[in-house]
C-alpha positions in Angstrom: 0.0 0.2 0.7 1.2 3.2 -0.9 -0.3 5.5 2.3 -1.8 4.0 5.4 -5.0 5.4 7.5 -4.3 6.8 10.8 -7.8 7.8 12.6 -9.6 8.3 9.3 -7.4 10.4 7.7 -4.6 9.3 4.8 -0.8 9.8 5.9 1.4 9.5 3.2 4.7 7.4 4.8 7.2 9.1 2.3 6.0 12.9 3.3 7.1 14.6 5.8 5.2 15.3 9.0 4.7 19.1 8.2 5.8 20.7 4.8 4.9 24.0 3.6 5.7 25.3 0.2 6.1 29.2 -0.9 3.1 30.2 1.6 1.9 34.1 2.0 -0.7 35.1 4.2 -2.7 38.0 3.8 -3.6 40.3 6.8 -7.0 40.9 6.2 -9.6 39.4 3.9 -11.2 40.2 0.9 -13.6 38.2 -1.3 -13.5 34.9 -0.3 -10.7 35.4 2.4 -8.0 36.5 0.2 -6.7 40.0 -0.4 -4.1 41.5 -3.3 -0.8 40.0 -3.1 0.8 42.7 -1.7 4.2 42.6 0.1 2.8 45.5 2.6 -0.4 43.5 3.3 1.0 39.9 4.3 1.7 38.7 7.6 3.7 35.6 5.8 5.4 35.8 2.7 6.7 33.1 0.4 7.7 31.0 3.4 9.1 27.1 2.3 10.0 24.9 5.2 9.6 20.7 5.8 9.5 19.1 9.6 10.1 15.8 10.1 8.4 14.0 12.5 9.6 13.6 15.9 11.6 16.8 15.2 11.3 19.9 18.0 11.1 23.3 16.3 11.1 26.8 18.6 9.2 29.5 16.5 11.1 33.2 17.4 10.9 36.5 16.3 10.1 39.7 17.2 6.6 40.8 17.8 4.0 41.1 14.8 6.8 38.3 13.2 4.3 36.1 12.1 4.8 33.8 14.5 0.7 32.9 15.7 -0.4 33.3 12.3 2.0 30.2 11.3 0.9 28.1 13.9 -3.2 28.8 13.0 -2.1 28.1 9.3 -0.9 24.8 10.1 -3.8 24.1 12.4 -5.9 24.9 9.8 -7.9 27.7 11.2 -6.7 30.1 8.4 -6.1 29.5 4.7 -3.2 30.4 2.4 -2.9 33.7 0.3 -0.7 31.5 -1.7 1.1 28.4 -1.7 0.7 24.7 0.0 0.7 23.8 3.7 0.5 19.7 4.2 0.5 17.4 6.9 1.5 13.7 6.0 0.9 14.8 2.5 -2.4 16.7 2.6 -4.5 19.6 3.7 -4.9 20.7 7.7 -8.5 20.0 7.2 -10.3 17.1 8.7 -6.9 16.1 10.3 -7.1 15.4 13.9 -3.7 14.5 14.7 -3.2 18.5 14.8 -3.7 19.8 18.2 -3.3 23.4 19.4 -2.7 24.9 22.2 -3.1 28.6 22.3 -2.0 31.2 24.4 -3.7 32.3 28.1 -4.7 35.6 26.5 -7.4 33.7 24.2 -9.2 31.7 26.4 -12.4 32.6 28.5 -11.0 31.0 31.7 -14.9 31.7 33.6 -16.4 29.2 31.1 -17.8 26.9 33.6 -15.7 23.6 32.8 -13.5 21.3 34.9 -9.9 20.3 34.1 -11.8 17.0 33.2 -14.3 18.2 30.9 -11.1 20.7 28.9 -9.6 17.2 28.4 -12.0 15.2 27.1 -12.8 18.0 24.1 -9.2 16.3 22.9 -11.6 12.9 22.4 -13.9 14.9 20.2 -12.8 14.1 17.2 -12.6 10.3 18.0 -15.8 10.4 20.0 -17.8 11.9 16.9 -20.7 14.4 17.2 -23.6 13.9 19.5 -22.1 10.4 21.4 -21.0 9.8 24.8 -17.3 8.8 25.8 -16.9 5.5 26.6 -15.0 3.4 29.1 -12.1 3.6 27.1 -12.0 7.7 26.3 -12.4 8.3 30.2 -9.3 6.0 30.9 -7.8 7.9 28.2 -8.4 11.5 29.8 -7.3 9.9 33.3 -3.8 8.8 32.3 -3.4 12.2 30.3 -4.3 13.9 33.4 -1.8 11.7 35.0 1.1 12.2 32.4 1.2 16.2 33.0 0.5 15.0 37.2 -2.4 16.9 37.0 -4.9 14.1 38.3 -5.4 16.2 41.8 -6.7 19.0 39.0 -9.2 16.7 37.7 -12.6 18.3 39.2 -11.0 22.1 39.3 -13.0 25.1 37.3 -10.1 25.9 34.9 -10.1 29.3 35.9 -9.0 28.1 39.4 -5.4 26.9 38.2 -2.3 28.7 38.3 -1.0 29.5 34.6 1.1 26.5 34.9 -2.0 24.3 35.8 -3.6 25.6 33.1 -1.1 24.8 30.4 -0.5 21.4 31.4 -4.4 20.9 31.4 -4.2 22.1 27.8 -1.6 19.9 26.9 -3.2 17.1 28.5 -6.0 17.5 26.4 -4.0 17.2 23.2 -2.1 13.8 24.8 -6.0 12.6 25.0 -6.6 13.7 21.5 -3.4 11.4 20.0 -2.0 14.0 18.7 1.3 13.7 16.1 1.7 17.7 15.7 1.5 19.6 18.3 1.2 23.5 17.7 2.0 25.6 21.5 1.8 29.6 21.1 4.1 31.0 23.9 2.8 29.0 26.3 5.8 29.8 28.6 3.9 33.6 29.0 4.2 34.4 32.4 5.0 31.0 34.0 7.6 31.0 36.7 10.8 29.0 35.9 9.2 25.5 38.0 6.5 25.7 35.8 8.5 26.4 32.7 10.7 23.1 33.9 7.2 21.3 34.3 6.2 21.6 30.7 9.7 21.1 29.3 9.7 17.5 31.4 6.3 16.9 29.6 7.2 17.6 26.4 10.2 16.0 26.6 8.3 12.6 27.5 6.4 13.0 24.1 9.9 12.1 22.5 9.8 8.8 22.4 6.2 8.6 20.6 7.4 10.9 18.1 5.4 13.8 18.1 6.4 16.7 16.4 6.3 19.8 18.1 6.5 23.8 17.2 6.5 26.4 19.8 6.0 30.1 19.4 8.6 31.4 21.9 10.5 34.8 22.4 12.7 33.0 24.6 15.8 32.6 22.9 17.9 31.0 25.4 15.1 28.2 26.1 14.9 27.7 22.2 18.1 27.3 21.7 18.5 24.8 24.6 15.2 22.6 24.7 15.0 22.5 20.9 16.4 20.6 17.8 15.8 23.7 15.2 14.9 27.1 15.2 12.9 29.3 12.8 13.3 32.6 13.0 10.5 34.7 11.1 9.6 38.1 10.6 7.1 38.3 8.0 9.5 36.1 5.9 12.3 33.5 6.9 15.3 34.8 8.0 16.5 31.3 9.1 15.6 27.9 10.3 18.1 24.9 11.3 20.0 24.3 14.2 20.1 26.5 16.7 24.1 27.6 16.5 23.6 28.4 13.0 20.2 30.3 13.2 21.0 32.8 16.4 24.2 34.4 14.8 24.2 38.2 15.0 23.5 38.5 11.2 20.5 36.5 11.3 19.0 38.3 14.4 19.8 41.8 13.2 18.0 41.0 10.2 14.8 39.9 12.2 15.2 42.6 15.4 17.4 45.3 14.4 18.3 47.6 16.4 20.0 46.8 19.7 18.8 43.8 22.0 20.1 40.9 24.3 20.6 38.1 22.7 21.8 34.2 24.4 23.4 32.2 22.1 23.7 28.4 21.9 27.5 28.5 23.1 28.7 26.7 26.3 28.5 30.2 28.1 25.9 33.0 27.7 26.8 35.9 25.3 25.5 39.4 25.4 25.7 40.0 21.8 25.3 44.1 20.6 22.9 44.6 17.6 
C-alpha cells in the first residue's frame, strides 16, 4: 500500500509530517478571504520549510513577525493566500492528529468547565458528534491527566488553576487527542521557572512517541537549549535550522534590528550587541 490511514485520515508515509511550500498569508480578508498579493499586506511572505516526524522546532521572532499566524495556518484555522500547507501529504482540513494550544490570553477562563471537561474535549474527534464518551475515552483522559501530573486537578474549574496548571491541562487535552503534531503558542508566557521546567519535562516525555512539536516563544535561550531546530521569522523566513546556525548576530540583526540582548547557543551565554 502506498499510504496508510491513521484515525480516518490518509497519511502518506513518504511525506514529511509538515511541509509548507511558498506560503503567503494576507492580513485582511477580501473576497473569499483573500487579498491582493501586496507585500505590505502580508503577515507571512513566501514561507517554505519542512519538518520530519518527532522533531522539535522553536518559532522565534519579534512581535508581529507572524508566529501565531503560522501556527493558525498549520492548524487549518486560517487559509493561505497562496502556496500549500501539507500534513503527512494532505491539507490540514479534517486532520485530527493536529493539536493546538492557544495563548492563555485567548481563552475564556471563566467558562464553567473542569479540567477533566477540557481534556475530554481532546477526544471529540475520536468520539464523533452526539456520542457519549466510552469507558476507554474516560480512561484515556485520566491517563492524560496523570502524564502531566494533574490528576489532583481533575474536578477543579479551569479558571481556578494557576497559569502553569492551565497549560498542563491543555497539553493533557492534546495527549487525549493522541496528537502527532503539537502546536504551542507562547505556552511559557507569564510562567515561573518551575512551571516552565514542568512543561519541558512533559514535552520531553513525548519524544519516544514521535510527536512533532512547534512552539512559538520569545525566549531565545530556551529555544536554543530545548529544541532541535529554530525557525527565525520576521514575516519572511530569516533562517531555519540548528540553533547554532540560526542564532547568529547577522540573522538576529536581520530579524530584530537595533540593539537587543540575545543568548547564543554556545557553552557560555553571550550578550550580543546588535
